[in-house]
C-alpha positions as CSV (number, residue, x, y, z in Angstrom):
1,M,-13.1,12.8,4.2
2,T,-14.0,14.3,7.0
3,K,-15.8,17.7,7.4
4,H,-14.7,21.0,5.9
5,G,-12.6,19.0,3.4
6,G,-10.2,17.8,6.8
7,S,-8.2,14.1,5.5
8,M,-8.2,11.2,7.7
9,K,-4.6,12.0,8.6
10,E,-5.8,15.2,10.4
11,T,-8.5,13.2,12.2
12,L,-6.0,10.5,13.4
13,A,-3.7,13.1,14.5
14,K,-6.6,15.4,16.3
15,Q,-6.9,12.0,18.6
16,S,-3.5,11.9,20.0
17,A,-3.2,15.9,20.0
18,K,-4.2,16.4,23.6
19,P,-3.5,13.4,25.9
20,S,-5.6,13.4,28.9
21,P,-3.9,14.6,32.1
22,K,-5.2,11.3,33.5
23,Q,-3.1,9.4,31.5
24,S,-0.1,7.5,32.3
25,K,3.5,8.7,31.3
26,V,3.5,5.8,29.0
27,A,0.2,6.6,27.1
28,R,1.2,10.2,26.9
29,D,4.5,9.5,25.5
30,V,2.6,6.8,23.0
31,A,0.2,9.7,21.7
32,Q,3.4,12.0,21.3
33,F,4.8,9.5,19.3
34,L,1.6,8.7,17.2
35,R,1.7,12.5,16.6
36,S,5.4,12.6,15.4
37,L,4.1,9.9,12.5
38,S,1.6,12.2,11.1
39,E,3.9,15.3,11.3
40,K,6.5,13.1,9.2
41,N,3.8,12.2,6.6
42,A,3.5,8.6,7.5
43,S,0.8,7.0,5.9
44,V,-3.1,6.8,7.1
45,H,-2.8,3.0,7.2
46,T,0.3,3.0,9.2
47,I,-0.7,5.5,11.6
48,K,-3.9,3.5,12.2
49,A,-2.3,0.1,12.4
50,Y,0.3,1.6,15.1
51,R,-2.3,3.0,17.0
52,T,-4.1,-0.1,17.2
53,S,-1.1,-2.0,18.1
54,L,0.3,0.4,20.9
55,E,-3.3,0.6,22.2
56,Q,-2.9,-3.2,23.0
57,F,0.9,-2.6,24.2
58,T,-0.1,0.3,26.5
59,D,-2.9,-1.8,28.4
60,Y,-0.6,-4.6,28.8
61,L,2.0,-2.8,30.3
62,G,-0.9,-1.3,32.9
63,Q,1.2,0.8,35.4
64,S,4.7,-0.1,34.3
65,T,7.3,2.6,33.4
66,W,9.7,2.4,30.8
67,E,12.4,1.8,32.9
68,T,10.5,-1.6,33.7
69,V,10.1,-2.7,30.2
70,D,12.3,-5.1,28.8
71,H,12.9,-7.6,26.0
72,V,11.1,-9.9,28.2
73,K,8.1,-8.0,29.1
74,I,7.8,-7.4,25.2
75,R,8.0,-11.1,24.4
76,G,5.0,-11.7,27.0
77,F,3.3,-8.9,25.1
78,L,3.5,-11.1,21.8
79,S,2.7,-14.3,23.5
80,R,-0.6,-12.5,24.8
81,L,-1.4,-11.5,21.1
82,Y,-0.9,-15.0,20.3
83,D,-3.1,-16.1,22.8
84,Q,-6.0,-13.6,21.4
85,G,-5.5,-15.8,18.1
86,L,-3.5,-13.1,16.3
87,A,-1.9,-14.6,13.2
88,K,2.1,-14.2,13.1
89,P,1.8,-11.4,10.1
90,S,-0.3,-9.5,12.6
91,V,2.1,-10.1,15.6
92,A,5.2,-8.9,13.7
93,R,3.3,-5.6,12.7
94,A,2.6,-4.9,16.5
95,L,6.4,-5.8,17.0
96,A,7.2,-3.4,14.2
97,A,5.0,-0.7,16.0
98,V,6.9,-1.2,19.3
99,R,10.2,-0.9,17.7
100,S,9.5,2.1,16.1
101,L,7.9,3.6,19.3
102,F,11.2,2.8,21.3
103,K,13.4,4.3,18.6
104,F,11.5,7.4,19.0
105,L,11.5,7.2,22.7
106,A,15.5,6.8,22.5
107,R,15.7,9.6,20.3
108,E,13.9,12.0,22.7
109,K,16.1,11.0,25.6
110,L,12.8,9.5,27.6
111,V,14.7,5.9,27.5
112,K,18.2,4.8,27.4
113,Q,18.0,1.8,24.9
114,N,15.5,-0.3,22.7
115,P,14.8,-3.3,24.0
116,A,12.4,-4.5,21.5
117,L,15.7,-4.7,19.2
118,L,16.4,-7.8,21.4
119,V,13.3,-9.7,20.3
120,A,13.6,-11.6,17.4
121,T,10.4,-11.1,14.4
122,P,8.3,-13.8,14.2
123,K,9.0,-16.0,11.1
124,L,6.3,-15.4,8.3
125,P,5.7,-18.1,5.7
126,K,7.0,-17.1,2.3
127,K,3.7,-16.8,0.7
128,L,4.2,-15.7,-3.0
129,P,1.1,-14.3,-4.7
130,R,-0.3,-15.9,-7.8
131,V,0.3,-13.3,-10.6
132,P,-2.0,-13.2,-13.5
133,S,0.4,-14.1,-16.8
134,I,0.7,-11.1,-19.7
135,E,-1.7,-13.1,-22.0
136,E,-4.6,-13.0,-19.2
137,L,-3.8,-9.4,-18.3
138,N,-3.9,-8.3,-22.0
139,R,-7.0,-10.3,-22.1
140,V,-8.7,-8.0,-19.7
141,L,-7.5,-4.6,-21.2
142,D,-8.4,-5.7,-24.7
143,T,-11.9,-6.8,-23.8
144,A,-14.5,-4.0,-23.8
145,P,-16.3,-3.1,-20.6
146,P,-19.7,-4.6,-19.9
147,D,-22.7,-2.6,-21.1
148,E,-23.5,-2.0,-17.2
149,A,-20.3,-0.2,-16.3
150,A,-21.1,2.9,-14.8
151,F,-17.9,4.8,-16.0
152,P,-15.7,2.4,-18.5
153,E,-13.5,4.9,-19.5
154,R,-12.4,5.5,-16.0
155,D,-12.2,1.5,-15.0
156,R,-10.3,1.2,-18.0
157,V,-7.8,3.6,-16.9
158,I,-7.5,2.3,-13.6
159,F,-6.3,-0.9,-14.7
160,E,-3.9,0.6,-17.3
161,L,-2.1,2.5,-15.0
162,L,-2.1,0.0,-12.1
163,Y,-0.7,-2.6,-14.3
164,G,0.8,-0.4,-16.9
165,C,2.9,1.9,-14.1
166,G,3.1,-0.8,-11.4
167,I,1.9,2.0,-8.7
168,R,0.0,1.3,-5.5
169,N,-3.6,1.9,-5.2
170,S,-3.2,4.7,-2.7
171,E,-0.6,6.4,-5.3
172,L,-3.3,6.2,-8.0
173,T,-6.0,7.6,-5.7
174,G,-3.5,10.6,-4.9
175,I,-2.7,11.6,-8.5
176,N,-4.0,15.1,-9.5
177,V,-4.5,16.0,-13.1
178,E,-1.3,18.4,-12.6
179,H,0.7,15.5,-12.1
180,I,0.5,14.3,-15.7
181,R,3.0,15.2,-17.6
182,W,1.9,14.5,-21.0
183,S,4.9,15.6,-23.2
184,E,7.1,13.1,-20.9
185,H,4.6,10.4,-21.0
186,A,5.1,10.3,-17.2
187,I,3.1,10.7,-13.9
188,V,4.7,12.5,-10.7
189,V,3.5,9.9,-7.8
190,R,4.1,10.3,-4.1
191,G,4.9,7.3,-2.9
192,K,5.6,6.1,1.2
193,G,6.6,8.7,3.3
194,R,5.2,11.3,0.7
195,K,8.4,10.7,-1.4
196,E,7.8,11.7,-5.1
197,R,9.2,9.8,-8.4
198,L,8.4,10.2,-12.1
199,V,6.8,6.9,-13.5
200,P,6.5,6.5,-17.3
201,F,3.7,5.1,-19.0
202,G,3.2,3.7,-22.2
203,E,0.9,4.3,-25.8
204,N,-1.7,2.3,-24.2
205,A,-2.0,4.3,-21.2
206,D,-1.7,7.4,-22.9
207,W,-4.7,6.5,-25.1
208,A,-6.8,5.5,-22.0
209,L,-5.9,8.6,-20.2
210,S,-7.0,10.8,-23.0
211,T,-10.1,9.2,-23.6
212,Y,-10.7,9.4,-19.7
213,M,-10.0,12.9,-19.7
214,N,-12.5,13.5,-22.5
215,A,-15.1,11.5,-20.9
216,R,-14.1,13.0,-17.0
217,F,-15.5,16.5,-18.3
218,R,-18.4,15.4,-20.4
219,V,-19.7,13.1,-17.2
220,M,-18.6,15.8,-14.4
221,K,-19.0,18.9,-16.5
222,E,-18.2,21.9,-14.1
223,Q,-17.3,19.4,-11.4
224,A,-14.4,18.1,-13.2
225,K,-13.0,21.6,-13.3
226,K,-13.3,22.2,-9.6
227,T,-11.7,19.0,-8.1
228,P,-7.8,18.6,-9.0
229,A,-8.1,14.7,-8.5
230,L,-7.7,12.4,-11.6
231,I,-9.5,9.6,-10.7
232,L,-13.3,10.8,-9.7
233,N,-16.6,8.6,-8.8
234,L,-19.8,9.5,-10.1
235,R,-20.4,12.1,-7.5
236,G,-17.4,14.1,-8.8
237,E,-15.1,13.4,-5.9
238,R,-11.5,11.7,-5.7
239,L,-12.3,7.7,-5.8
240,T,-11.5,6.0,-2.8
241,T,-8.9,2.8,-2.6
242,R,-11.7,0.5,-1.6
243,S,-13.6,1.9,-4.6
244,V,-10.5,0.9,-7.0
245,G,-10.6,-2.3,-5.3
246,R,-14.1,-3.2,-6.1
247,I,-13.5,-2.0,-9.6
248,V,-10.5,-4.2,-10.4
249,K,-12.0,-7.3,-8.8
250,A,-15.1,-7.1,-11.0
251,M,-12.9,-6.3,-14.2
252,A,-10.8,-9.5,-13.3
253,V,-14.0,-11.6,-12.7
254,Q,-15.5,-10.8,-15.7
255,N,-12.4,-12.1,-17.8
256,G,-12.2,-15.1,-16.2
257,L,-9.4,-14.2,-13.4
258,S,-9.5,-15.1,-9.9
259,P,-11.6,-13.2,-7.4
260,E,-8.6,-12.7,-5.3
261,V,-7.0,-10.3,-8.2
262,H,-6.7,-6.8,-6.2
263,P,-4.8,-3.7,-7.1
264,H,-1.6,-5.1,-5.6
265,T,-1.8,-7.8,-7.4
266,L,-1.5,-5.7,-10.8
267,R,1.7,-4.3,-9.3
268,H,3.1,-7.6,-8.6
269,A,2.4,-8.4,-12.0
270,F,3.8,-5.4,-13.2
271,G,7.1,-6.2,-11.6
272,T,7.3,-9.8,-12.6
273,H,6.5,-9.4,-16.4
274,L,9.3,-6.8,-16.7
275,L,11.5,-9.2,-14.9
276,E,10.7,-12.1,-17.2
277,E,11.1,-9.8,-20.3
278,G,14.7,-8.8,-19.3
279,A,14.4,-5.9,-16.9
280,D,16.9,-5.4,-14.5
281,L,16.4,-5.5,-10.6
282,R,17.7,-1.7,-10.3
283,S,15.4,-0.7,-12.6
284,I,12.7,-2.4,-11.3
285,Q,13.2,-1.0,-8.1
286,E,13.2,2.7,-9.2
287,L,10.0,2.3,-11.1
288,L,8.3,0.6,-8.2
289,G,9.6,2.7,-5.8
290,H,10.9,0.5,-3.1
291,E,13.5,1.7,-0.9
292,R,15.4,-1.5,-0.5
293,L,16.5,-3.8,-3.2
294,A,15.7,-6.6,-1.2
295,T,11.9,-5.8,-1.5
296,T,12.4,-6.1,-5.2
297,Q,14.4,-9.3,-5.0
298,R,10.8,-11.1,-4.3
299,Y,10.2,-10.9,-8.0
300,T,12.7,-13.0,-8.7
301,Q,11.2,-15.7,-6.3
302,L,8.2,-15.1,-8.7
303,S,10.0,-15.6,-11.9
304,T,11.8,-18.8,-10.4
305,R,8.8,-20.5,-9.6
306,K,7.1,-20.0,-13.4
307,V,10.5,-21.6,-14.5
308,M,10.1,-24.4,-12.4
309,E,6.6,-25.1,-13.2
310,V,7.7,-24.7,-16.9
311,Y,10.5,-27.2,-16.2
312,D,8.3,-29.5,-14.5
313,K,5.6,-29.7,-17.1
314,T,7.8,-30.0,-20.3
315,H,11.1,-31.6,-19.8
316,P,11.0,-35.2,-20.5
317,R,13.3,-36.1,-17.4
318,A,10.9,-34.2,-15.1
319,K,7.9,-36.3,-15.6
């Protein structure tokens, strides 16, 4: 957090607020686009990633004007990124930033067309995450936290909500106490683009939440009443996504899971286990807050992979 309670998003917005008159027209238009992202409540991570990519793009263009930028020049920019050692996912993200920029420029009538649409997205390897089994995650949640845990009730509720509700790390840290609807067993969650959705939670998460809330007031005392955030650090401040990642990793390793387990792994597990237990994709899409069903369909790949593993291990004709 910045001084006087300003957010990281506000800091990023200020960095583009007053473009220097010495900047080229291209650089000033890029700054205007980045400001528009902040105004539309794009995530801090998106704004930061787009800023980095578009600074590289502006540097590559040099003294070029928008009229001289075509799909060939954009391909040249991507080639430079490859030459600098960037991997395909990073190059694909840079192209996404350029496409969004030109979409904005066209909407503002600063260009006549979007040349980035003629540039193919780099083909990415289909890398499916290894998802812990239901039994493995139950073991983590059924095991008492270690004695050295600084705030075991909080750590438990973090794991319960990430896996039990399938929410993103940023959604978890953004929850305020007022967002919990106890009578409905649900939480109001703000996802990408600040879109709200109602996420249900079960009995185990209910118990973990109640236990944590008691501990929250006991440990934080007056500070707990002053801050709206649900998940706090030991100073009584909203917990960061980085800290959540460290807590999840520590709990996973303590219970014999891979050190590569992170908060998004639990979200993947949520979707995969729902599918394995018979939930339909449309319902999973709603619960996860996916805008497109195609995103949710990745979980069918995860489930199919498990089925193939079972077949290979058990069917007599597969051995």
